[in-house]
C-alpha positions as CSV (number, residue, x, y, z in Angstrom):
1,M,73.0,59.5,127.1
2,V,72.1,59.0,130.8
3,Q,72.9,62.7,131.6
4,D,70.6,63.9,128.8
5,G,67.9,61.4,129.9
6,L,68.1,62.6,133.5
7,K,67.8,66.2,132.5
8,H,64.7,65.3,130.4
9,A,63.2,63.3,133.3
10,V,63.7,66.2,135.8
11,D,62.0,68.6,133.4
12,K,59.1,66.3,132.7
13,E,58.5,64.2,135.9
14,V,57.6,65.7,139.3
15,A,58.9,62.5,141.0
16,F,62.5,63.5,140.1
17,R,62.1,67.0,141.7
18,R,60.7,66.0,145.0
19,G,62.7,67.1,148.0
20,I,64.1,64.8,150.7
21,P,61.9,64.7,153.9
22,C,63.2,66.5,156.9
23,N,65.2,64.4,159.3
24,L,65.0,61.4,156.9
25,L,68.1,59.9,158.5
26,G,66.8,60.4,162.1
27,L,69.6,62.8,163.2
28,P,70.0,63.5,166.9
29,G,67.3,65.8,168.2
30,G,65.0,65.0,165.3
31,F,62.4,62.3,164.6
32,R,62.6,59.0,162.8
33,P,60.1,58.6,160.0
34,K,57.7,55.7,160.4
35,V,57.5,52.9,157.9
36,G,54.3,50.8,158.2
37,G,53.3,52.4,161.4
38,A,56.5,51.6,163.2
39,T,59.6,53.7,163.9
40,A,62.1,53.1,161.1
41,N,65.6,51.9,161.8
42,A,68.6,52.1,159.6
43,A,67.7,48.9,157.8
44,D,64.2,50.2,157.1
45,L,65.6,53.5,155.7
46,S,68.1,51.7,153.5
47,T,65.3,49.5,152.1
48,T,63.1,52.5,151.5
49,V,65.9,54.5,149.8
50,R,66.8,51.5,147.6
51,A,63.2,51.0,146.6
52,R,62.8,54.6,145.7
53,A,66.0,54.7,143.7
54,A,65.0,51.6,141.8
55,E,61.6,53.2,141.0
56,L,63.3,56.4,139.7
57,I,65.8,54.4,137.6
58,G,62.9,52.4,136.1
59,M,61.2,55.6,135.2
60,L,64.4,57.1,133.7
61,T,64.5,54.5,130.9
62,S,61.6,56.1,129.2
63,H,63.4,59.4,128.9
64,L,66.6,58.0,127.3
65,Q,66.8,59.3,123.8
66,E,69.5,57.1,122.4
67,E,69.9,58.4,118.9
68,T,69.9,62.1,119.8
69,S,72.4,61.6,122.7
70,V,74.8,59.4,120.8
71,Q,74.8,61.9,117.9
72,T,75.4,64.8,120.3
73,Y,78.3,63.2,122.1
74,S,79.8,61.9,118.9
75,K,79.8,65.3,117.3
76,D,81.2,66.9,120.5
77,F,84.0,64.3,120.5
78,I,84.9,65.0,116.9
79,A,84.8,68.7,117.5
80,S,87.0,68.6,120.6
81,S,89.5,65.9,119.6
82,F,92.8,66.8,118.0
83,H,93.8,65.0,114.8
84,L,97.4,64.0,115.8
85,M,98.2,62.6,112.4
86,A,97.5,65.8,110.5
87,T,100.4,68.2,110.4
88,A,98.6,71.1,108.8
89,R,95.1,72.5,108.7
90,S,94.3,72.4,105.0
91,P,91.6,70.9,102.7
92,R,94.1,68.1,102.0
93,C,95.2,66.2,105.1
94,K,98.9,65.3,105.2
95,R,101.2,63.3,107.4
96,A,104.9,64.0,108.0
97,D,105.5,60.3,108.5
98,A,103.5,59.1,105.5
99,A,106.6,57.6,103.9
100,E,107.4,55.7,107.1
101,V,104.0,54.2,107.6
102,G,103.2,53.8,103.9
103,F,100.0,55.6,104.3
104,S,98.8,59.0,103.0
105,C,95.7,60.8,101.9
106,E,97.6,62.5,99.1
107,G,97.1,61.4,95.6
108,P,94.9,61.8,92.5
109,M,91.2,62.6,92.6
110,P,89.4,59.3,92.5
111,S,87.3,58.3,89.4
112,L,84.8,55.6,88.9
113,K,87.5,53.2,87.8
114,D,89.4,53.4,91.0
115,T,89.3,51.6,94.3
116,V,89.1,53.9,97.4
117,V,89.5,53.7,101.1
118,L,88.5,56.0,104.0
119,C,91.7,57.5,105.4
120,W,90.9,58.4,109.0
121,P,88.1,56.2,110.4
122,D,88.9,57.1,114.0
123,H,88.6,60.8,113.3
124,T,85.5,60.7,111.1
125,Y,81.8,60.2,112.0
126,L,78.8,59.5,109.8
127,F,75.2,60.0,110.9
128,E,71.8,61.0,109.7
129,G,70.1,64.0,111.2
130,C,68.4,67.4,110.7
131,D,70.1,70.7,110.0
132,E,69.0,74.1,111.4
133,E,66.2,74.2,108.9
134,D,64.9,70.8,110.1
135,Q,65.9,69.1,106.8
136,R,67.3,65.6,107.0
137,W,70.8,65.0,105.7
138,A,73.6,62.4,105.9
139,F,76.4,64.2,107.7
140,V,80.1,63.4,107.6
141,Y,82.1,65.1,110.4
142,H,85.8,65.0,110.9
143,S,88.6,66.4,113.1
144,L,91.2,67.1,110.5
145,N,90.9,70.8,110.7
146,N,90.7,71.1,114.5
147,P,93.3,73.7,115.5
148,R,96.0,72.8,118.0
149,D,95.9,76.2,119.7
150,T,92.3,75.8,120.9
151,H,92.4,72.1,121.5
152,M,90.5,71.3,124.8
153,V,90.2,75.1,125.5
154,A,86.9,76.8,126.0
155,S,86.2,79.6,123.5
156,A,86.5,83.1,124.8
157,D,83.0,84.0,123.5
158,G,81.5,80.8,125.0
159,Q,80.3,79.6,121.6
160,E,79.9,75.8,121.0
161,C,82.7,74.1,119.1
162,K,81.4,72.7,115.8
163,P,83.2,70.0,113.8
164,S,84.2,70.4,110.2
165,G,82.3,68.3,107.7
166,V,80.0,68.0,104.8
167,K,76.4,66.9,104.2
168,F,74.9,64.7,101.6
169,P,71.3,63.9,100.6
170,V,69.9,61.1,102.7
171,P,69.8,58.6,99.8
172,F,73.6,58.8,99.7
173,R,73.9,57.3,103.2
174,G,74.0,53.7,101.9
175,A,77.0,54.4,99.7
176,L,78.7,56.3,102.6
177,K,78.2,53.4,105.0
178,E,80.0,51.2,102.5
179,L,83.1,53.4,102.8
180,F,82.8,53.8,106.6
181,F,82.0,50.2,107.8
182,P,84.0,48.2,108.5
183,P,86.9,50.7,109.0
184,G,89.7,50.2,106.5
185,R,87.5,48.6,103.9
186,T,88.4,49.2,100.3
187,V,85.6,49.8,97.9
188,K,85.3,49.9,94.1
189,A,84.0,53.3,93.3
190,S,81.8,52.0,90.4
191,E,80.0,49.7,92.9
192,L,78.9,52.3,95.4
193,A,75.3,51.9,96.3
194,T,73.8,55.0,94.5
195,S,71.4,55.4,91.6
196,S,73.8,57.0,89.1
197,D,77.4,57.5,88.3
198,E,77.0,61.2,88.8
199,D,76.0,60.6,92.4
200,R,79.0,58.2,92.9
201,Q,81.4,60.8,91.5
202,C,79.8,63.5,93.7
203,I,80.6,61.4,96.8
204,L,84.1,60.7,95.7
205,T,85.0,64.2,94.8
206,T,83.5,65.7,98.0
207,L,85.2,63.3,100.4
208,W,88.5,63.6,98.5
209,A,88.4,67.4,98.7
210,E,87.9,67.1,102.5
211,G,91.0,64.8,102.7
212,L,88.9,61.9,103.9
213,I,89.5,59.2,101.1
214,R,92.4,58.2,98.9
215,V,92.8,56.0,95.8
216,V,94.3,52.6,96.5
217,L,97.2,52.3,94.1
């Protein structure tokens, strides 16, 4: 967030692009800048620099774009992280140790009579934003399909890594949040906050097909 804000500030504010005055530190053979009509000493310079830094930091706050930055870094994290618990890249996530830990994303497709839970909250991210056509959607990104062979490795063609995921109409966000927060929460499918059973079933089927939710048996 701070990095993006600083880039935006440098682009928009001349104050962030000003150079350092020659011989600011009063190097041997140079001159010492004057502060208030008197020759500056080290203490004066320190005070001046601190005051200037405080001024720039104060200006920087107006350039912090919290929502955009958090979304950008969260998407990058999901796209770059490796889903250690997934043993195969497939539409249905699986775990070799599912029997040991008593946890799996395998199972029947959920229906409205079922209770469901989000399988991988640490590897799944929900946010609202715009697509390439500037249309707003509720996006669900995950790292289940991230390949091991390119984990933390820059692509040869320099293209940006993009996370796997699906998008839903914005009105679905309330129901999605019920599944996401707090992590590990079980939800009765019939009580998801949408306007119709068709919408509820759409959410269930889509997330299940991605390997993100399971029926609580």
